[in-house]
All heavy atoms as an XYZ file, in Angstrom:
686
protein
N       0.850     -1.174      0.000
C       0.000      0.000      0.000
C       0.892      1.232      0.000
O       1.842      1.310      0.743
C      -0.913     -0.020      1.219
C      -1.800      1.187      1.318
C      -2.818      1.035      2.440
O      -3.249     -0.053      2.736
N      -3.157      2.137      3.045
N       0.555      2.197     -0.860
C       1.320      3.433     -0.954
C       0.384      4.596     -0.715
O      -0.697      4.650     -1.277
C       1.958      3.580     -2.351
O       2.792      2.449     -2.589
C       2.783      4.839     -2.436
N       0.800      5.503      0.137
C       0.024      6.729      0.331
C       1.005      7.845      0.606
O       2.137      7.617      0.993
C      -0.975      6.594      1.478
O      -0.304      6.343      2.696
N       0.554      9.070      0.366
C       1.467     10.182      0.611
C       1.200     10.779      1.978
O       0.246     10.415      2.663
C       1.371     11.224     -0.507
C       0.025     11.907     -0.536
O      -0.888     11.531      0.176
N      -0.099     12.905     -1.374
N       2.035     11.710      2.397
C       1.965     12.234      3.753
C       0.697     13.036      4.024
O       0.282     13.177      5.161
C       3.204     13.095      4.046
O       3.254     14.181      3.137
N       0.062     13.548      2.998
C      -1.155     14.336      3.188
C      -2.423     13.491      3.027
O      -3.519     14.011      3.064
C      -1.189     15.493      2.187
C      -0.067     16.484      2.387
C      -0.141     17.592      1.362
C       1.046     18.529      1.512
N       1.069     19.558      0.483
N      -2.248     12.168      2.838
C      -3.372     11.251      2.658
C      -4.280     11.662      1.510
O      -5.494     11.580      1.602
C      -4.171     11.099      3.953
C      -3.374     10.394      5.019
O      -2.624      9.475      4.728
N      -3.521     10.842      6.244
N      -3.681     12.128      0.427
C      -4.432     12.544     -0.748
C      -4.862     11.338     -1.563
O      -5.909     11.337     -2.173
C      -3.588     13.523     -1.592
C      -4.266     13.867     -2.889
C      -3.287     14.774     -0.792
N      -4.055     10.273     -1.559
C      -4.388      9.078     -2.322
C      -3.828      7.837     -1.633
O      -2.906      7.918     -0.836
C      -3.854      9.156     -3.756
C      -2.353      9.085     -3.848
C      -1.713      7.876     -4.046
C      -1.590     10.239     -3.739
C      -0.330      7.807     -4.119
C      -0.207     10.175     -3.811
C       0.420      8.956     -4.007
N      -4.418      6.705     -1.971
C      -3.922      5.401     -1.535
C      -3.902      4.513     -2.771
O      -4.875      4.475     -3.525
C      -4.826      4.776     -0.446
C      -4.332      3.402     -0.063
C      -4.905      5.676      0.770
N      -2.785      3.823     -2.985
C      -2.619      2.945     -4.137
C      -2.205      1.564     -3.637
O      -1.263      1.455     -2.861
C      -1.548      3.505     -5.079
C      -1.250      2.652     -6.293
C      -1.521      3.445     -7.560
C       0.184      2.197     -6.276
N      -2.920      0.530     -4.075
C      -2.571     -0.832     -3.694
C      -3.121     -1.796     -4.732
O      -4.020     -1.424     -5.483
C      -3.087     -1.159     -2.286
C      -4.592     -1.100     -2.137
C      -5.387     -2.236     -2.347
C      -5.227      0.084     -1.791
C      -6.760     -2.180     -2.221
C      -6.594      0.148     -1.656
C      -7.363     -0.984     -1.862
O      -8.722     -0.924     -1.731
N      -2.642     -3.029     -4.834
C      -1.436     -3.562     -4.174
C      -0.177     -3.069     -4.859
O      -0.218     -2.634     -6.003
C      -1.590     -5.071     -4.355
C      -2.325     -5.214     -5.652
C      -3.264     -4.027     -5.710
N       0.908     -3.149     -4.168
C       2.201     -2.787     -4.729
C       3.239     -3.693     -4.087
O       3.523     -3.524     -2.905
C       2.533     -1.321     -4.446
C       3.709     -0.821     -5.232
O       4.312     -1.543     -5.989
N       4.036      0.436     -5.040
N       3.728     -4.700     -4.812
C       3.709     -4.930     -6.251
C       2.324     -5.355     -6.755
O       1.504     -5.874     -6.006
C       4.741     -6.021     -6.478
C       5.054     -6.589     -5.142
C       4.580     -5.648     -4.105
N       2.115     -5.137     -8.059
C       0.836     -5.411     -8.698
C       1.032     -6.259     -9.943
O       2.095     -6.240    -10.543
C       0.150     -4.102     -9.066
N      -0.047     -6.942    -10.333
C       0.044     -7.778    -11.525
C      -0.865     -7.272    -12.644
O      -0.384     -6.854    -13.684
C      -0.304     -9.227    -11.191
C      -0.099    -10.176    -12.346
C      -0.305    -11.623    -11.950
O      -0.816    -11.887    -10.846
O       0.052    -12.496    -12.750
N      -2.167     -7.280    -12.465
C      -3.090     -6.899    -13.533
C      -3.955     -5.689    -13.215
O      -4.395     -4.999    -14.122
C      -4.022     -8.073    -13.887
C      -3.274     -9.212    -14.534
O      -2.447     -8.992    -15.400
N      -3.545    -10.419    -14.096
N      -4.198     -5.460    -11.937
C      -5.068     -4.353    -11.545
C      -4.510     -3.679    -10.299
O      -3.893     -4.320     -9.460
C      -6.484     -4.852    -11.234
C      -7.201     -5.431    -12.437
C      -8.592     -5.891    -12.053
C      -9.266     -6.662    -13.152
N      -9.563     -5.961    -14.341
N      -4.746     -2.370    -10.219
C      -4.432     -1.635     -8.997
C      -5.683     -0.890     -8.567
O      -6.558     -0.586     -9.385
C      -3.259     -0.644     -9.184
C      -3.552      0.330    -10.320
C      -1.952     -1.362     -9.379
C      -2.573      1.474    -10.397
N      -5.746     -0.599     -7.297
C      -6.820      0.224     -6.768
C      -6.228      1.557     -6.368
O      -5.219      1.609     -5.666
C      -7.490     -0.455     -5.557
O      -8.044     -1.696     -5.988
C      -8.601      0.407     -4.988
N      -6.848      2.623     -6.833
C      -6.392      3.976     -6.541
C      -7.552      4.727     -5.904
O      -8.570      4.967     -6.543
C      -5.947      4.686     -7.823
C      -5.522      6.138     -7.693
C      -4.317      6.276     -6.767
C      -5.213      6.728     -9.061
N      -7.388      5.057     -4.637
C      -8.415      5.811     -3.921
C      -7.924      7.239     -3.748
O      -6.891      7.474     -3.122
C      -8.713      5.174     -2.566
C      -9.356      3.812     -2.693
C      -9.752      3.268     -1.346
C     -10.435      1.922     -1.503
N     -10.858      1.380     -0.207
N      -8.664      8.163     -4.330
C      -8.328      9.583     -4.252
C      -9.266     10.273     -3.273
O     -10.474     10.026     -3.291
C      -8.462     10.241     -5.626
C      -7.514      9.752     -6.709
C      -7.974     10.227     -8.072
C      -6.117     10.256     -6.431
N      -8.730     11.131     -2.434
C      -9.550     11.874     -1.485
C      -9.918     13.238     -2.058
O      -9.594     14.277     -1.513
C      -8.811     12.037     -0.151
C      -8.660     10.727      0.570
O      -9.489      9.834      0.423
N      -7.611     10.582      1.340
N     -10.580     13.214     -3.210
C     -11.018     14.427     -3.877
C     -12.468     14.256     -4.268
O     -12.951     13.146     -4.434
C     -10.192     14.704     -5.147
C      -8.770     15.050     -4.869
C      -7.773     14.111     -5.053
C      -8.417     16.303     -4.429
C      -6.458     14.411     -4.798
C      -7.106     16.615     -4.177
C      -6.121     15.670     -4.356
N     -13.129     15.355     -4.456
C     -14.507     15.295     -4.948
C     -14.628     16.201     -6.165
O     -13.745     16.981     -6.468
C     -15.485     15.741     -3.861
O     -15.206     17.061     -3.474
N     -15.742     16.085     -6.834
C     -15.959     16.920     -8.012
C     -15.737     16.154     -9.295
O     -15.368     14.989     -9.291
N     -15.957     16.828    -10.387
C     -15.834     16.219    -11.711
C     -14.486     16.539    -12.332
O     -14.407     17.156    -13.374
C     -16.957     16.699    -12.627
C     -18.277     16.079    -12.262
O     -18.311     15.030    -11.636
N     -19.357     16.714    -12.652
N     -13.434     16.115    -11.687
C     -12.085     16.342    -12.188
C     -11.599     15.051    -12.843
O     -11.779     13.968    -12.298
C     -11.131     16.761    -11.047
C      -9.719     16.946    -11.565
C     -11.628     18.027    -10.376
N     -11.001     15.168    -14.009
C     -10.438     14.006    -14.686
C      -8.998     13.800    -14.230
O      -8.190     14.721    -14.260
C     -10.475     14.203    -16.197
C     -11.855     14.352    -16.818
C     -11.738     14.652    -18.303
C     -12.680     13.098    -16.593
N      -8.702     12.579    -13.817
C      -7.358     12.245    -13.369
C      -6.728     11.266    -14.349
O      -7.406     10.547    -15.058
C      -7.389     11.628    -11.968
C      -7.889     12.574    -10.927
C      -9.200     12.532    -10.499
C      -7.047     13.533    -10.385
C      -9.668     13.419     -9.545
C      -7.499     14.430     -9.438
C      -8.811     14.357     -9.016
O      -9.271     15.240     -8.081
N      -5.403     11.266    -14.336
C      -4.646     10.391    -15.207
C      -3.556      9.718    -14.375
O      -2.899     10.363    -13.555
C      -4.023     11.213    -16.334
C      -3.424     10.426    -17.435
C      -3.011     11.331    -18.594
O      -2.829     12.533    -18.388
O      -2.849     10.793    -19.688
N      -3.393      8.418    -14.582
C      -2.355      7.644    -13.916
C      -1.309      7.304    -14.963
O      -1.602      6.636    -15.952
C      -2.962      6.370    -13.314
C      -1.975      5.526    -12.568
C      -1.580      5.867    -11.297
C      -1.452      4.384    -13.147
C      -0.668      5.081    -10.605
C      -0.548      3.592    -12.470
C      -0.154      3.942    -11.196
N      -0.083      7.800    -14.781
C       0.968      7.631    -15.776
C       2.108      6.803    -15.206
O       2.504      6.994    -14.056
C       1.517      8.992    -16.210
C       0.484      9.887    -16.841
C       1.057     11.260    -17.176
O       1.973     11.752    -16.525
N       0.490     11.869    -18.203
N       2.639      5.889    -16.029
C       3.788      5.071    -15.643
C       4.993      5.460    -16.483
O       4.899      5.554    -17.705
C       3.485      3.586    -15.846
C       2.512      2.940    -14.877
C       2.287      1.481    -15.248
C       3.001      3.051    -13.450
N       6.116      5.667    -15.818
C       7.377      6.051    -16.457
C       8.417      4.984    -16.181
O       8.456      4.409    -15.089
C       7.886      7.386    -15.891
C       7.008      8.555    -16.216
C       5.869      8.827    -15.464
C       7.318      9.400    -17.274
C       5.053      9.906    -15.769
C       6.514     10.479    -17.579
C       5.383     10.724    -16.828
O       4.573     11.792    -17.130
N       9.290      4.734    -17.169
C      10.369      3.778    -16.944
C      11.476      4.424    -16.121
O      11.380      5.585    -15.722
C      10.882      3.190    -18.270
C      11.517      4.218    -19.176
O      11.875      5.321    -18.760
N      11.674      3.858    -20.438
N      12.524      3.667    -15.882
C      13.602      4.133    -14.996
C      14.405      5.301    -15.559
O      15.135      5.949    -14.814
C      14.538      2.969    -14.662
C      13.862      1.828    -13.909
S      13.129      2.336    -12.343
C      14.564      2.468    -11.334
N      14.294      5.580    -16.853
C      15.001      6.735    -17.425
C      14.056      7.915    -17.649
O      14.429      8.891    -18.279
C      15.749      6.372    -18.732
C      16.882      5.395    -18.444
C      14.822      5.821    -19.782
N      12.840      7.807    -17.124
C      11.924      8.934    -17.164
C      11.043      9.047    -18.397
O      10.395     10.067    -18.594
N      11.003      8.013    -19.233
C      10.158      8.043    -20.423
C       8.747      7.579    -20.066
O       8.584      6.563    -19.388
C      10.717      7.128    -21.513
C      12.065      7.538    -22.031
C      12.682      6.462    -22.919
O      12.646      5.285    -22.594
N      13.263      6.897    -24.025
N       7.744      8.317    -20.539
C       6.358      7.926    -20.328
C       6.082      6.655    -21.117
O       6.267      6.612    -22.333
C       5.417      9.043    -20.768
C       3.922      8.741    -20.662
C       3.506      8.494    -19.217
C       3.119      9.889    -21.254
N       5.649      5.604    -20.435
C       5.405      4.310    -21.079
C       3.920      4.005    -21.211
O       3.495      3.444    -22.212
C       6.059      3.191    -20.289
S       7.843      3.329    -20.200
N       3.138      4.348    -20.196
C       1.714      4.030    -20.181
C       0.964      5.175    -19.522
O       1.464      5.818    -18.608
C       1.444      2.741    -19.388
C       2.147      1.532    -19.933
C       3.392      1.148    -19.439
C       1.574      0.758    -20.941
C       4.044      0.029    -19.940
C       2.215     -0.349    -21.451
C       3.446     -0.706    -20.945
O       4.087     -1.799    -21.448
N      -0.247      5.387    -19.994
C      -1.103      6.411    -19.412
C      -2.521      5.852    -19.335
O      -3.037      5.330    -20.326
C      -1.073      7.676    -20.274
O      -1.843      8.682    -19.679
N      -3.117      5.934    -18.160
C      -4.449      5.386    -17.930
C      -5.369      6.478    -17.396
O      -5.042      7.097    -16.384
C      -4.397      4.247    -16.904
C      -3.453      3.137    -17.260
C      -2.149      3.129    -16.787
C      -3.868      2.091    -18.074
C      -1.279      2.102    -17.103
C      -2.997      1.059    -18.405
C      -1.697      1.057    -17.917
N      -6.502      6.715    -18.034
C      -7.471      7.635    -17.441
C      -8.075      6.990    -16.192
O      -8.285      5.770    -16.152
C      -8.521      7.817    -18.537
C      -8.379      6.633    -19.413
C      -6.962      6.168    -19.294
N      -8.316      7.786    -15.177
C      -8.871      7.272    -13.927
C     -10.366      7.570    -13.925
O     -10.796      8.693    -13.659
C      -8.181      7.912    -12.702
C      -8.781      7.380    -11.412
C      -6.682      7.662    -12.745
N     -11.154      6.534    -14.267
C     -12.610      6.665    -14.262
C     -13.210      6.028    -13.020
O     -14.258      6.431    -12.556
C     -13.224      6.003    -15.501
C     -12.760      6.608    -16.787
N     -13.048      7.901    -17.146
C     -12.018      6.099    -17.797
C     -12.506      8.154    -18.322
N     -11.868      7.087    -18.736
N     -12.556      4.998    -12.529
C     -13.017      4.253    -11.363
C     -11.824      4.006    -10.457
O     -10.691      4.301    -10.818
C     -13.632      2.922    -11.794
C     -14.836      3.070    -12.709
C     -15.358      1.725    -13.186
O     -14.881      0.682    -12.702
O     -16.255      1.735    -14.033
N     -12.089      3.437     -9.285
C     -10.997      3.173     -8.355
C     -10.068      2.078     -8.839
O      -8.880      2.095     -8.543
C     -11.552      2.796     -6.979
C     -12.140      3.954     -6.226
C     -12.542      3.561     -4.811
O     -12.532      2.400     -4.444
N     -12.893      4.555     -4.030
N     -10.580      1.118     -9.600
C      -9.751      0.010    -10.070
C      -9.248      0.333    -11.473
O     -10.017      0.665    -12.365
C     -10.543     -1.317    -10.068
C      -9.692     -2.437    -10.640
C     -10.997     -1.660     -8.656
N      -7.936      0.256    -11.645
C      -7.298      0.541    -12.933
C      -6.715     -0.758    -13.473
O      -5.945     -1.433    -12.786
C      -6.195      1.602    -12.787
C      -6.773      2.905    -12.225
C      -5.508      1.861    -14.126
C      -5.725      3.928    -11.852
N      -7.080     -1.096    -14.691
C      -6.577     -2.302    -15.350
C      -5.210     -1.991    -15.948
O      -5.089     -1.198    -16.875
C      -7.556     -2.727    -16.439
C      -7.135     -3.993    -17.160
O      -6.045     -4.533    -16.867
O      -7.904     -4.447    -18.015
N      -4.173     -2.622    -15.398
C      -2.812     -2.401    -15.902
C      -2.296     -3.630    -16.646
O      -1.093     -3.782    -16.831
C      -1.836     -1.996    -14.773
C      -1.746     -3.079    -13.707
C      -2.227     -0.657    -14.172
C      -0.579     -2.910    -12.753
N      -3.208     -4.499    -17.095
C      -2.789     -5.720    -17.782
C      -2.087     -5.435    -19.111
O      -1.396     -6.295    -19.644
C      -3.981     -6.650    -18.004
O      -4.955     -6.025    -18.802
N      -2.234     -4.226    -19.645
C      -1.540     -3.867    -20.884
C      -0.059     -3.567    -20.664
O       0.685     -3.392    -21.623
C      -2.223     -2.667    -21.544
O      -2.154     -1.537    -20.705
N       0.379     -3.506    -19.408
C       1.797     -3.304    -19.104
C       2.502     -4.633    -19.353
O       2.447     -5.545    -18.540
C       2.001     -2.822    -17.651
C       3.489     -2.669    -17.348
C       1.267     -1.514    -17.411
N       3.125     -4.756    -20.528
C       3.713     -6.031    -20.934
C       5.123     -6.235    -20.394
O       5.556     -7.363    -20.201
C       3.744     -6.145    -22.463
O       4.440     -5.026    -22.998
C       2.339     -6.189    -23.028
N       5.845     -5.153    -20.153
C       7.203     -5.275    -19.624
C       7.139     -5.139    -18.103
O       6.789     -4.094    -17.574
C       8.114     -4.214    -20.222
C       9.557     -4.417    -19.848
C      10.499     -3.544    -20.622
C      11.922     -3.871    -20.229
N      12.892     -3.022    -20.862
N       7.468     -6.213    -17.434
C       7.414     -6.234    -15.978
C       8.642     -5.541    -15.411
O       9.694     -5.505    -16.025
C       7.332     -7.671    -15.461
C       6.261     -8.502    -16.135
C       4.914     -7.820    -16.175
C       3.876     -8.664    -16.869
N       2.675     -7.936    -17.217
N       8.494     -4.940    -14.237
C       9.624     -4.280    -13.612
C       9.182     -3.135    -12.721
O       8.040     -3.068    -12.281
N      10.092     -2.226    -12.485
C       9.852     -1.086    -11.603
C       9.531      0.134    -12.456
O      10.244      0.450    -13.406
C      11.082     -0.817    -10.714
C      11.373     -2.044     -9.837
C      10.869      0.424     -9.856
C      12.682     -1.948     -9.085
N       8.460      0.815    -12.089
C       8.028      2.040    -12.767
C       7.841      3.143    -11.740
O       7.544      2.878    -10.575
C       6.697      1.823    -13.491
C       6.773      0.899    -14.674
C       6.612     -0.471    -14.520
C       7.005      1.390    -15.953
C       6.688     -1.325    -15.608
C       7.077      0.545    -17.044
C       6.920     -0.809    -16.862
O       6.997     -1.651    -17.940
N       8.023      4.356    -12.192
C       7.616      5.508    -11.409
C       6.238      5.925    -11.907
O       5.948      5.808    -13.093
C       8.609      6.662    -11.576
C       9.963      6.342    -11.017
C      11.018      6.034    -11.853
C      10.176      6.346     -9.649
C      12.266      5.727    -11.338
C      11.419      6.035     -9.119
C      12.470      5.735     -9.968
N       5.386      6.374    -11.018
C       4.071      6.815    -11.452
C       3.801      8.260    -11.045
O       4.400      8.772    -10.100
C       2.956      5.900    -10.908
C       2.767      5.908     -9.405
C       2.042      6.918     -8.771
C       3.292      4.888     -8.618
C       1.868      6.914     -7.404
C       3.118      4.874     -7.258
C       2.399      5.887     -6.649
O       2.227      5.882     -5.290
N       2.927      8.883    -11.818
C       2.395     10.201    -11.505
C       0.882     10.123    -11.576
O       0.334      9.489    -12.478
C       2.858     11.268    -12.508
C       4.278     11.687    -12.383
C       4.578     12.801    -13.370
C       6.057     13.121    -13.397
N       6.378     14.117    -14.424
N       0.229     10.746    -10.648
C      -1.213     10.908    -10.684
C      -1.451     12.398    -10.912
O      -0.988     13.228    -10.129
C      -1.865     10.459     -9.369
C      -1.479      9.012     -9.067
C      -3.386     10.628     -9.444
C      -1.733      8.605     -7.635
N      -2.137     12.711    -12.018
C      -2.277     14.112    -12.414
C      -3.742     14.457    -12.647
O      -4.530     13.602    -13.027
C      -1.523     14.367    -13.723
C      -0.037     14.111    -13.663
C       0.616     14.203    -15.016
C       0.568     15.612    -15.545
N       1.259     15.767    -16.826
N      -4.068     15.724    -12.414
C      -5.315     16.253    -12.940
C      -4.929     17.180    -14.085
O      -3.795     17.167    -14.539
C      -6.173     16.927    -11.872
C      -5.556     18.198    -11.282
O      -4.568     18.717    -11.846
O      -6.073     18.687    -10.263
N      -5.822     17.971    -14.565
C      -5.513     18.778    -15.749
C      -4.535     19.912    -15.486
O      -3.992     20.494    -16.416
C      -6.800     19.324    -16.379
C      -7.631     20.164    -15.443
C      -7.449     21.541    -15.355
C      -8.621     19.594    -14.643
C      -8.195     22.307    -14.490
C      -9.374     20.360    -13.782
C      -9.163     21.713    -13.715
O      -9.906     22.461    -12.845
N      -4.267     20.232    -14.231
C      -3.363     21.356    -13.985
C      -2.179     21.066    -13.071
O      -1.231     21.827    -13.033
C      -4.146     22.544    -13.428
C      -4.862     22.266    -12.126
C      -5.716     23.435    -11.667
O      -6.146     24.227    -12.514
O      -5.924     23.541    -10.458
N      -2.201     19.952    -12.339
C      -1.083     19.705    -11.420
C      -0.910     18.218    -11.146
O      -1.786     17.406    -11.428
C      -1.287     20.465    -10.111
C      -2.502     20.050     -9.324
C      -2.694     20.947     -8.122
C      -3.951     20.635     -7.375
N      -5.178     20.815     -8.079
N       0.240     17.898    -10.564
C       0.542     16.525    -10.136
C      -0.010     16.337     -8.737
O       0.293     17.104     -7.837
C       2.060     16.264    -10.180
C       2.585     16.378    -11.605
C       2.379     14.896     -9.589
C       4.103     16.343    -11.706
N      -0.827     15.295     -8.572
C      -1.451     14.997     -7.281
C      -0.533     14.127     -6.436
O      -0.463     14.285     -5.226
C      -2.794     14.259     -7.493
C      -3.739     15.095     -8.357
C      -3.453     13.891     -6.181
C      -4.077     16.425     -7.792
N       0.159     13.186     -7.089
C       1.028     12.291     -6.340
C       2.030     11.604     -7.247
O       1.838     11.521     -8.452
N       3.110     11.133     -6.639
C       4.153     10.407     -7.354
C       4.582      9.240     -6.482
O       4.368      9.240     -5.267
C       5.372     11.282     -7.697
C       5.959     11.910     -6.430
C       5.016     12.349     -8.717
C       7.261     12.647     -6.653
N       5.183      8.236     -7.108
C       5.683      7.112     -6.335
C       6.277      6.062     -7.243
O       6.504      6.296     -8.439
N       6.515      4.890     -6.671
C       7.129      3.782     -7.389
C       6.153      2.606     -7.362
O       5.550      2.323     -6.321
C       8.452      3.412     -6.730
C       9.255      2.429     -7.511
C      10.654      2.145     -6.968
C      10.990      2.663     -5.621
N      12.317      2.253     -5.140
N       6.007      1.924     -8.502
C       5.138      0.764     -8.611
C       5.921     -0.388     -9.225
O       6.571     -0.203    -10.253
C       3.908      1.080     -9.473
C       2.939     -0.069     -9.747
C       2.227     -0.474     -8.454
C       1.928      0.320    -10.813
N       5.844     -1.546     -8.603
C       6.467     -2.748     -9.142
C       5.382     -3.566     -9.832
O       4.350     -3.877     -9.237
C       7.131     -3.590     -8.029
C       7.717     -4.874     -8.590
C       8.201     -2.776     -7.312
N       5.601     -3.871    -11.121
C       4.673     -4.669    -11.908
C       5.318     -6.024    -12.166
O       6.445     -6.096    -12.627
C       4.335     -3.971    -13.249
C       3.392     -4.837    -14.083
C       3.728     -2.595    -12.999
N       4.587     -7.091    -11.841
C       5.135     -8.438    -12.052
C       4.220     -9.292    -12.889
O       3.106     -8.931    -13.176
C       5.411     -9.137    -10.710
C       4.200     -9.492     -9.913
C       3.621    -10.751    -10.036
C       3.632     -8.583     -9.027
C       2.496    -11.089     -9.297
C       2.517     -8.910     -8.290
C       1.952    -10.168     -8.418
O       0.844    -10.489     -7.695
């Protein structure tokens, strides 16, 4: 389980295989995006956040990724995700 110091979001499980759960402590009609970056900082995958469960089965290369959770104007959270 990953969460930031301000309890803005919770992400689990980590490590993950096919799906992750992302709980955001925000309200309103804001569109969020969950982005995965490789170890050299290249954007590899981007998932729109419509529901709490995000299907990451399209991540074909297993390993360690950095993630960003963004809305249309700022980064909400960052962290590391292990995909196996």
